[in-house]
N, C-alpha and C positions, 0 to 999 in steps of 0.2 A: 748739550744738547741745542738744536737751532742755529749752531754757529754759521749753517749756510744758507739762511734764510735771505733773500732779497730783504732793501727796504720796504719794497712795495708788498713783499708775500709777509712781513712784521705788519706793516699797516693793515694790512685785511683782515689777517689772523686776529687782532687785537679788537678790530670792529664786530668780527663775526663772532668773537669769545663774549665782547661786551654788550654786544644786542641779545646775543640769547639769553645771557643772565638777565637781563629788564626784559624781556618777551616772553622765555620760555617755550619757545618756536623756533624751529630751524631757519637759518636766515638766510635768503636768497640774493642772488648778485643784484637784482634790480634794487631790492630793499637797501644795500649798502650804498647804492649808487645814487639812491633818491636822497638818503639822509645825508650822507658825511659830505657830497660836493667834492671829490677828490679829485674831478678830473678827468676818470675813467668811464668806459662805456660798460654798461652792464656786459657785454661781451668778453672783455678784459678782465673784468672781476671775476667773472666764472672760469674763465681760464686760470686764473690763478689760485681762486678756490680748488678746484681739480689738482693742480699741482699740491696742496697744502693736504689734500685728502689722498695722495700718493704717497706724500710725506709723514703719515702717520696722524697729522693734527687735528683733522675734522674728518667726520664722517658723513653720510646722506642716508636717510631713514629709508627712503625710496626712492625711485629714479626722479620722481618729478617735485622732490622735494628739496627745500635749502640744506643748509650744513649746519651741525653742530660740532662743537669740540668733544675730542677725545680727553683721556685723561692725559696723556701726552700736550695737547694742546693747552689745557688749563694748567698744568705744570710749566709751559712755557711763557705760557701769560701770568702766570701769578711771579715768577721768577724776573721774567725780562721785559715785560710789557706795562704791568699792573701802576696806575696813580693813585696812589692812598688818599683818601678823602679825610679831611678834618673832621673831627667831633663837633657838634653843633653845640653854641654854647647852652640850649635848652638839656641836651644830652650830658654834660660835663655837670651841671646844676643838678639834673635829676639822680647823677651817679653821687655825687656830694652829699646830698641833702639825705639820701638815703641811709648811706655809711655812716655819716656824723652822727645819725640819730639811733644808732645800735649800739646798747653798753654791753653788751654780751660779744664775745669772739664768735661763736656758734651761730648768735642771731646774725651776726656781721655777713657769716658764710651764707647763710639763708636768703639774708636779702640782695646780696650782690649777684647771687645767681637769679634771682626772681627780677631784677632791674634789667640782670645784661639779656635774659631770654626777652623781654616785653621789647628791649630797643632794637636785639637783633632778629625779631621774630623768626628765631630758632630754637633748638635746644641748647639749654645751657648748663654748663659744668663748671662747678668750683667745689674744690678740696681743702682742709685743713692743711697744715703744715704736719710732715710724718714727723713728730715729736720723738720717736722711737733713737733715732738716730743723733737726738741733742745729747750735749754734755752737762752733768750734774755740775750744779755752782757753789748752792748751798743751802743747807735744811737749819732752819731755825724753829726753836719750841718755846710758845709763850703762854704764859698762864691766860685765861680768860675766866674762869672762875675757880672754887674751890675742887671740881670734878672735871674740869672739863679746859682742856688744852689744844691752841691752834698750832699746826704744823704749817709751816709756811716752808715750800720746797720753789726753788728756784733752777732755772737753766742757764747757760751761756747765751742762749736766743734772747734773754731780756724778759721771759715769760715767768709767770708767777703762778704756783697752783697754792690752794689754801683748804686743809682739810680739819674739820673742827671733830676731837675726839672723846671718847668719855674715859677717865680712871677712875680707879676704886677709891683713891684716898689721895687726898690734896697732897702736891708734890712740889715742894721749895724752887723758887728760882737757880737756885746754885747748884740743883739735881739736873733739872734742865738744862742747864748751861752746859754741864758735862757730859750729859750724852748727846747733846747737839756736837759737842766739839769730839766727841767720839765716832759719831756718823759722817762729820764732814772729812776728818781726816781718812776712813775708810771707804769714804766713795768718791774721794776726788779724781777727777778725769775720768770716771765712766759715763756710757751711754745710759741713757733710761732703759733702754733692752738690757744690757748688760746688769743693770740693779737689779732688775727685776727677775733676770734669770739666777743670780749669784747673791742675792741678800742674805739667804740664811746662813750659807758658808761664812760669808763676812761677819756675821755677828754672832756665829756658835758660840765663842768662849763670852760673852757678854750679854746673852738671851736673860738670864736668868738676875741681871743686874736686881737691886732693892726696890726700884721705882714701878718695874713691869711695863716698861713705856718701850723698850726693846722688844718684847713680846708681842705688844699691842702693834707694834707697826709692823713684827712682822708677821701678823695673822692678816693684817690691812695692807701686804706689800701690793698687790695687784691695784688696789683701787689707787693708791697712794703714785706708784711708779707706772701707772699706765699711762696711755697718749692721752693728755689734756682735753684735745677736740676730738675724741674718736675718728681717728683717722679711716677707719673703715667703711665710713659713710660719705659720701660723694652728693652734694647737694645738686638738684636736679631741678630745671625751671624751663618752662616756656614751651612745652608738649604744644597745646592748646593751639599757639601760637604757628609752630612748626609746623602742625599737620594741616594748615590752611593754606601750604605750598604748594603750587600745581602738580609737583611730582606726586603727591599723595592724594590727588583725586581718583585715581585709579584702586579699586578695595584692595588687591592683591598690595598693592606697594603699601598703601594705609595701614593695614595688617602688619605688614611688616615692619614697619617702623613703631608702630605700638608693641611689638614682639621685642624690637631691640630696646626701646625704653625699659622695660621690665626686665631686662638680662643684665642683672648686678653685675655677673661676674666679667660680663665684655666691657660694662661701662668701668668698672674698677681697672679692667688690664688698659682703656683707652686713657685711664687718668695716670697708673701707676707707670706706664713705660713710654710717656713721653719725653724726648729729647729739648738740648737746646740749656744753654745758661740762661740763670734769672735776669730778665729783662728781654729777653731773646724770644721772638714769637714765630712758631714752628706751622706750618701747612703742610697736611697729609691728604692726598686725594686719591678716590677710587683704590683701584688694585696695590696701590703702595701699602695700603694697610695689611696686616699679617691675619686679622679675623675678616673669614670671607662674607661675615654680615655685614661688615662697613663697606663693602665694595662701591655699593651706590653712594656713598658719602664723602663728603668732603669735613675734616676737623681742624680748627684755629684754635692753638691752645699757647697759653703764655706761662711760663714758670716763675713765680714771685720768693721773693726769699724774708727770711723773718730771721735774725740773726744767721745760726748754721744752720738752718733748715730750711724747706721748702714747701710749697705747696702748687697746686694749677689751678688756670683758670682756662676753660674754652667751650667753644661753640663749635655743635654737631650739626649737620645737615644735609642738604641735598649739593651734588657737585656743583650743582649752577647756585651758586648762593653768592651774595655781595662781598666778595672778597676786599673791595676798596673801601667798603665800609667796615667790616666784620675786624679785620685785622687791626689796625690802629684803636677799635673799639675793647677789644680782648687785651690788648698790650696797656690800654689806659686805667681797665678794670682792676687788671693785675700789680700796676701801681698805685693804684688807690688804697688796693688793701693791705699791700705792704708798708704803706705810710701810716694806714689806720694802727697796724700792728705794731709797728715800730717804735 
């Protein structure tokens, strides 16, 4: 797309999109001539803008107005013309200090979403890794007291989950090791989801063993083998900041935005269906979205990886968002979360 654009057309398109992002008002030829010192007259620039409109990269709200980018124009700008900004030292420091002072993973995702929304001034989305696809590594049973045992369950992502369980009578260490050995042998190589679905069948012949631990684990399998960080929940922040964007000054646009924020199904769809390899940032613009509710928005996401599972960091906002700033910001946040969890 855009291979036939001349250098002059590319230059005028870059300034049209960039100035529109900065000002939120349609851009005229005289404004570009005055701001950017291109050595071109307003009439020449106007002719180039008319060509870009004919090619579908910009449009004109009404006859006397300047031009604003179409979805096609934004896409070409992001793919071909964009120069990314580096994060400031203050932004890096704010992210680092925020994440370093969170002890629990669930709090990490919440705080990452909060600081991302504040810096981006847009709606931020942060999901935990989907652990249902993570592979079982090891289960260990440890004595804590005469009536309590600690179940230590780890997956190959390097993530460990612990659960305290009450037992009717004291169980000696040898018996705990024996039960652990049976479980490790029968669950080896399975994903969390497979274990949750087939655990009862896999321990059917030993559920009545004398310690009662297998039966106890069987009754608690959903709690033990469920996703550790509640994958069904996406942490969302930044709605107050995003609502201050010029696009939402119109009441109907503001109501549509609030409706979108409250639509859990759409938000989950945004996060769960992102493409791209870990470490890769994806930008989806306007009508490129499958969901009609998202046609007025752009979404920038980056997938991060922890072991063999992945999560998503994203920013959702008007198509007129600062791609040059937000793309590297989302990428940096995804890498920071991965580093904290690894």
